[in-house]
C-alpha positions as CSV (number, residue, x, y, z in Angstrom):
1,M,-27.6,15.5,-9.0
2,A,-25.4,13.2,-10.9
3,P,-21.8,13.6,-10.2
4,K,-19.1,14.7,-12.6
5,V,-16.7,12.3,-14.4
6,L,-13.8,14.3,-16.2
7,I,-12.6,12.7,-19.1
8,C,-9.0,13.9,-19.0
9,G,-7.4,12.8,-22.3
10,R,-8.7,11.0,-25.7
11,I,-11.1,8.4,-26.0
12,V,-10.1,7.4,-29.5
13,W,-12.1,3.5,-29.8
14,A,-14.6,3.7,-26.6
15,H,-17.1,6.3,-27.0
16,E,-20.2,4.6,-27.6
17,D,-19.2,2.6,-24.3
18,V,-18.5,6.3,-22.4
19,K,-22.1,6.8,-22.8
20,Q,-23.2,2.8,-21.6
21,L,-21.3,2.5,-18.5
22,L,-21.3,6.3,-17.3
23,G,-24.6,7.8,-18.7
24,D,-27.5,7.2,-16.7
25,I,-25.0,7.7,-13.7
26,A,-23.1,10.5,-13.9
27,E,-22.4,13.9,-15.9
28,V,-19.4,13.5,-18.5
29,V,-17.7,16.2,-19.2
30,Y,-14.3,16.8,-21.3
31,L,-11.5,18.3,-20.8
32,D,-10.9,21.6,-22.2
33,S,-7.7,23.5,-20.8
34,S,-5.0,24.6,-23.1
35,N,-2.4,24.0,-19.9
36,R,-1.3,23.3,-17.0
37,S,-2.0,26.3,-15.4
38,E,-5.1,26.6,-16.5
39,F,-6.3,23.0,-15.4
40,L,-5.5,23.2,-12.0
41,A,-7.5,27.2,-11.9
42,A,-10.4,25.4,-13.0
43,F,-10.5,23.1,-10.3
44,Q,-11.0,26.0,-7.5
45,P,-13.8,27.4,-6.2
46,G,-16.7,28.4,-8.4
47,G,-14.4,26.4,-11.4
48,K,-15.4,24.3,-14.3
49,Y,-13.7,21.5,-12.7
50,S,-14.2,22.3,-9.1
51,D,-17.4,19.6,-8.3
52,I,-15.5,16.6,-10.7
53,E,-15.5,13.6,-8.4
54,G,-14.0,11.3,-11.0
55,I,-11.2,11.3,-13.8
56,Y,-10.5,9.1,-16.5
57,R,-6.6,10.0,-17.4
58,E,-5.3,9.3,-20.6
59,N,-1.5,9.4,-20.9
60,G,-2.3,12.0,-23.9
61,S,-3.5,14.7,-21.7
62,A,0.7,15.1,-20.4
63,D,1.0,16.9,-23.8
64,I,-1.2,19.6,-22.6
65,I,-1.5,19.7,-18.6
66,G,1.5,17.4,-17.5
67,V,1.9,14.1,-15.5
68,F,-0.3,13.8,-12.5
69,D,2.2,14.8,-10.0
70,K,2.0,16.3,-6.7
71,E,1.1,19.7,-7.5
72,I,-1.6,17.8,-9.9
73,I,-2.8,16.1,-6.9
74,N,-3.0,18.8,-4.3
75,G,-4.7,21.4,-6.9
76,F,-7.7,19.3,-7.3
77,S,-10.9,20.2,-5.5
78,T,-12.0,18.2,-2.3
79,S,-14.8,16.7,-4.8
80,V,-12.2,14.4,-6.6
81,K,-12.6,10.8,-5.0
82,W,-11.7,8.5,-8.0
83,I,-8.9,8.9,-11.0
84,A,-9.0,6.2,-13.5
85,H,-5.7,6.0,-15.3
86,N,-5.7,4.0,-18.7
87,G,-2.9,1.6,-18.4
88,A,-1.2,-0.8,-16.4
89,G,1.9,1.1,-15.3
90,Y,0.4,5.2,-13.5
91,D,4.1,5.8,-13.0
92,P,2.7,8.7,-14.4
93,V,0.2,9.3,-11.4
94,D,1.6,10.4,-7.8
95,V,0.2,7.5,-6.2
96,H,1.5,8.7,-2.8
97,A,0.1,12.1,-3.1
98,C,-3.4,10.9,-4.4
99,I,-3.6,8.8,-0.5
100,A,-2.2,11.8,1.5
101,R,-5.6,13.3,-0.2
102,G,-7.7,10.2,0.2
103,I,-8.0,10.4,-3.8
104,Y,-8.3,6.5,-5.0
105,L,-6.4,5.4,-8.1
106,S,-6.9,2.4,-10.6
107,N,-5.3,0.9,-13.3
108,T,-5.7,-1.3,-16.0
109,P,-3.9,-4.4,-15.5
110,G,-5.1,-7.8,-17.6
111,A,-6.4,-5.1,-20.7
112,V,-2.7,-5.0,-21.7
113,D,-1.7,-8.6,-20.9
114,D,-1.7,-9.9,-24.6
115,A,-0.9,-7.0,-26.1
116,T,2.2,-6.1,-24.3
117,A,3.4,-10.2,-24.2
118,T,2.8,-10.7,-27.7
119,T,5.8,-7.1,-28.2
120,A,8.0,-9.0,-26.0
121,L,7.2,-12.7,-27.8
122,Y,8.4,-10.3,-31.1
123,L,11.6,-9.4,-29.5
124,L,12.4,-12.7,-28.0
125,I,12.3,-14.1,-31.7
126,S,13.8,-11.2,-33.1
127,T,17.5,-11.0,-31.1
128,L,17.5,-15.1,-31.2
129,R,17.2,-15.2,-35.0
130,Q,18.0,-11.3,-36.0
131,Y,15.1,-11.1,-38.1
132,A,15.6,-7.4,-37.6
133,I,19.2,-6.4,-38.9
134,A,18.2,-9.3,-41.8
135,E,15.1,-7.0,-42.8
136,R,16.8,-4.3,-42.6
137,S,19.7,-5.8,-44.8
138,L,16.8,-6.8,-47.5
139,R,15.4,-3.8,-47.9
140,A,18.9,-2.0,-48.5
141,G,19.1,-4.1,-51.1
142,Q,22.1,-6.5,-49.9
143,W,20.8,-9.8,-48.7
144,K,21.8,-11.0,-45.6
145,P,24.5,-9.7,-43.9
146,S,27.6,-12.1,-44.0
147,G,27.9,-14.3,-40.8
148,L,24.5,-13.6,-39.1
149,S,24.6,-17.2,-38.6
150,T,27.2,-17.5,-35.8
151,K,24.9,-14.7,-34.3
152,T,21.5,-16.5,-34.6
153,H,20.0,-19.4,-32.2
154,D,17.0,-21.4,-32.4
155,I,14.6,-20.8,-29.7
156,T,13.6,-24.3,-28.7
157,G,15.1,-25.8,-25.1
158,R,16.2,-22.2,-24.8
159,T,15.9,-20.8,-20.8
160,L,13.9,-17.8,-20.3
161,A,13.8,-15.9,-17.0
162,I,10.8,-13.7,-16.2
163,L,11.1,-10.8,-13.7
164,G,8.6,-10.1,-12.2
165,L,5.5,-12.8,-13.2
166,G,2.7,-10.6,-12.7
167,G,-0.3,-10.6,-15.6
168,I,1.7,-9.8,-18.8
169,G,5.2,-12.0,-17.5
170,L,2.6,-15.0,-17.5
171,R,1.1,-14.5,-20.8
172,F,4.4,-14.0,-22.0
173,A,5.5,-17.2,-20.5
174,E,2.4,-19.0,-21.4
175,L,3.5,-18.1,-25.2
176,A,7.3,-18.8,-25.0
177,R,6.4,-22.2,-23.6
178,A,4.9,-23.2,-26.9
179,F,8.4,-23.8,-28.8
180,P,9.0,-25.1,-26.0
181,M,11.4,-23.7,-23.9
182,R,12.5,-23.9,-20.2
183,I,10.7,-20.9,-18.1
184,I,12.2,-19.7,-15.1
185,Y,11.1,-16.5,-12.4
186,H,12.0,-14.5,-10.0
187,S,9.2,-12.1,-7.8
188,R,8.8,-10.8,-4.7
189,H,7.2,-13.8,-3.5
190,K,6.4,-16.8,-5.3
191,V,3.2,-17.1,-7.0
192,Q,0.6,-19.4,-5.6
193,D,-1.2,-19.6,-8.6
194,A,1.9,-20.2,-11.0
195,P,1.7,-23.3,-13.6
196,D,3.9,-26.4,-12.6
197,W,6.1,-25.3,-15.7
198,C,7.5,-22.0,-14.4
199,E,9.7,-22.5,-11.8
200,Y,10.3,-20.0,-9.4
201,F,13.6,-19.0,-7.5
202,E,13.8,-17.4,-4.4
203,N,17.4,-16.5,-5.1
204,V,17.4,-14.1,-8.7
205,D,20.9,-14.6,-9.4
206,E,20.8,-18.3,-9.6
207,M,18.1,-17.5,-11.6
208,L,20.1,-15.8,-13.9
209,A,22.9,-17.8,-13.6
210,Q,20.8,-20.7,-15.8
211,A,19.2,-17.6,-18.2
212,D,19.6,-17.4,-21.9
213,V,16.8,-14.6,-22.0
214,L,15.8,-12.1,-18.6
215,S,12.6,-10.1,-19.8
216,V,11.5,-7.8,-17.6
217,H,8.0,-7.3,-15.9
218,V,8.1,-5.4,-12.9
219,P,6.4,-2.0,-12.3
220,L,8.3,1.3,-12.2
221,R,8.3,2.5,-8.5
222,A,11.3,4.3,-6.4
223,E,12.7,1.3,-5.3
224,T,12.9,-0.8,-9.1
225,V,15.1,2.6,-10.7
226,G,17.7,0.8,-12.2
227,L,16.6,-2.9,-10.4
228,V,18.3,-4.5,-13.3
229,G,22.4,-3.0,-12.9
230,E,25.4,-3.7,-13.0
231,K,25.6,-6.8,-10.7
232,M,22.6,-8.0,-11.9
233,I,23.4,-7.8,-15.7
234,R,26.6,-9.1,-15.3
235,A,25.4,-12.5,-13.1
236,L,23.7,-13.1,-16.4
237,K,25.5,-16.1,-18.3
238,P,27.8,-14.8,-21.8
239,G,25.7,-14.5,-24.2
240,S,22.7,-13.6,-22.7
241,I,20.1,-11.3,-24.2
242,I,17.3,-9.0,-22.0
243,I,14.2,-7.6,-23.2
244,N,12.8,-5.1,-21.8
245,T,8.8,-3.8,-22.2
246,A,8.0,-2.4,-18.7
247,R,9.6,1.1,-17.6
248,G,13.0,1.8,-19.7
249,K,13.8,3.1,-15.8
250,V,14.1,-0.5,-14.7
251,I,17.6,-0.9,-16.6
252,D,20.5,1.0,-15.9
253,E,21.2,1.9,-19.6
254,E,24.5,3.0,-19.2
255,A,25.0,-1.0,-17.5
256,M,23.3,-2.3,-20.7
257,I,25.3,-0.7,-23.2
258,R,28.6,-1.3,-21.5
259,A,27.3,-5.1,-21.3
260,L,26.9,-5.0,-25.5
261,E,30.3,-2.9,-25.7
262,D,32.4,-5.8,-24.3
263,G,30.0,-8.7,-25.8
264,H,28.3,-9.6,-22.3
265,L,25.3,-9.3,-24.1
266,A,25.0,-10.5,-27.2
267,S,22.1,-8.3,-27.6
268,V,19.0,-6.5,-26.1
269,G,15.4,-5.9,-27.2
270,L,13.6,-2.9,-26.1
271,D,10.6,-1.4,-26.8
272,V,10.7,1.0,-23.5
273,F,13.3,3.3,-23.1
274,P,14.2,6.0,-20.2
275,N,13.8,9.2,-21.2
276,E,10.8,8.6,-24.0
277,P,10.4,9.7,-27.2
278,E,14.2,10.1,-26.4
279,V,16.2,7.5,-27.6
280,N,20.1,7.3,-26.5
281,P,21.6,7.8,-29.4
282,R,24.3,4.8,-28.6
283,L,21.9,2.2,-29.0
284,L,21.4,2.8,-32.6
285,E,25.2,1.8,-33.2
286,F,24.8,-1.7,-31.7
287,P,23.2,-3.3,-35.3
288,Y,22.2,-6.4,-33.8
289,I,20.0,-5.2,-31.2
290,T,16.3,-4.6,-31.4
291,L,14.7,-1.4,-31.1
292,L,10.8,-0.9,-31.3
293,P,8.5,3.0,-30.1
294,H,7.1,1.4,-27.1
295,M,4.6,-0.5,-28.9
296,G,3.4,-2.6,-26.6
297,T,-0.7,-1.8,-27.0
298,E,-0.4,-0.1,-29.8
299,N,-3.5,-1.8,-31.4
300,Q,-6.7,-0.9,-31.4
301,D,-8.3,-3.8,-30.0
302,S,-6.1,-3.7,-26.5
303,Q,-6.0,0.1,-26.6
304,R,-10.1,0.1,-26.7
305,K,-9.9,-3.1,-23.8
306,M,-8.2,-0.2,-22.0
307,E,-10.4,2.6,-22.3
308,V,-13.6,0.0,-21.1
309,R,-11.5,-1.1,-18.5
310,A,-10.9,2.3,-16.8
311,L,-14.3,4.0,-17.7
312,Q,-15.7,0.3,-15.5
313,N,-13.3,1.3,-12.7
314,L,-15.3,4.8,-12.7
315,R,-18.7,3.5,-13.1
316,D,-18.4,0.6,-10.0
317,Y,-17.0,3.1,-7.8
318,F,-20.1,5.4,-8.4
319,I,-22.4,2.1,-7.7
320,T,-20.6,0.0,-4.8
321,G,-17.9,2.5,-3.8
322,M,-15.4,0.7,-5.1
323,G,-13.5,-0.3,-8.5
324,K,-12.1,-3.5,-9.2
325,D,-8.3,-1.8,-10.0
326,L,-7.4,-0.5,-7.2
327,V,-3.3,0.1,-7.2
328,L,-1.3,-2.0,-4.7
329,E,-0.1,1.2,-3.1
330,W,-3.9,1.5,-2.2
331,K,-4.8,-1.8,-0.9
332,N,-2.2,-1.7,2.0
333,V,-3.7,1.2,3.3
334,K,-6.4,2.3,4.7
335,K,-10.2,2.9,3.8
336,P,-10.9,6.6,4.2
337,S,-13.9,8.2,4.6
338,L,-15.2,9.4,1.6
C-alpha cells in the first residue's frame, strides 16, 4: 500500500510537480481541516490523517492550524516520519519536538538564496543612496527632498560585513562584490569553501568596527534571539547601516531604534520584523530607513523552486530513506529507527 502524504497548506506553482514527484510512489491528500482542534483530531486512531507518513508544510497553513509547535508535533500519529517544510527558516516548526518523536524535518536551503540576496541588495542600495525616500517625495509631487546628498553615499569601496556566511549571505556577497565592495564576515566557524575575497573575522567586534554596512543572515533559534543587540550595534562605526533579511527577532529592535534616534545608525533596511505582519509604528517615524513587507522570496520563480525542493525531500525520503535537506539539529543526533 502506498504511503500517504498530507499537503498542509497551498501548492501555488508546482501542481504538476506534485504528480511527477509523488504521484507514482505515494497517495497525496490535501488539508481540509477548518481549525487546529479538527486537524489534531484527524490524527487520532481512525481519523482521516491517522496513517499519514509524510507532511508538506507551507507557512500559509498557520492561518488555519497555527505553527507546528510542540502540541501539534506531539499530536501526530506514530505513522508520521517526515515533515518537509517549505522555507529556509524553519522556526515555525518545533525541531526539538520533532527529534523527540523521531520525525525528520527538512527545509529548502538554496532555493531561497538568490531571491533573498537580491532583496538584501535592494536594501543596501536604497539605504546608502536613499532611493526609497526620493521615490516617496516624487510621488508626493515634491521632487527631491532637500539636503538628500548629505545623507547619501556611493556603494563602491564601502565595506560590507556579513553576519552568517551561509547560502544567502554568500550569494549577497557575490552580488555586492561587483560594485566592488570589500566583503568581510563572521560565522560560528570559518567557511572552508568561501572565496578568498571574503575576509573572515573570528572576533565579531573587530569585524563590526570596520563595517559600513552590516547584513544579518543568521537563523532564528533560542540562542540567536536578540543576537544583534546594544553591544553589537554600538560596536559598529557611527553612521553605519544594518540590513536584515533573516528574521526580525535576531535584532534587538529597541536597541536598534535607540541607535537610529541618536544617530549612531544612519539607516536600516528591514525585510523582516519581530511580530509580522505587525510593524513597530516607531519605525515609521524614520524617513531615511527602508522597510519591506517580507518580500524576500515573493516571486513565482523562487516560490516554485521552494515548493519543488520540499516535495523532492519527501520523494527522496520515500525512495532512499533520507532527504537531502535534513535540518542542522537533526544532523547532530543519531538516526532513529523508522
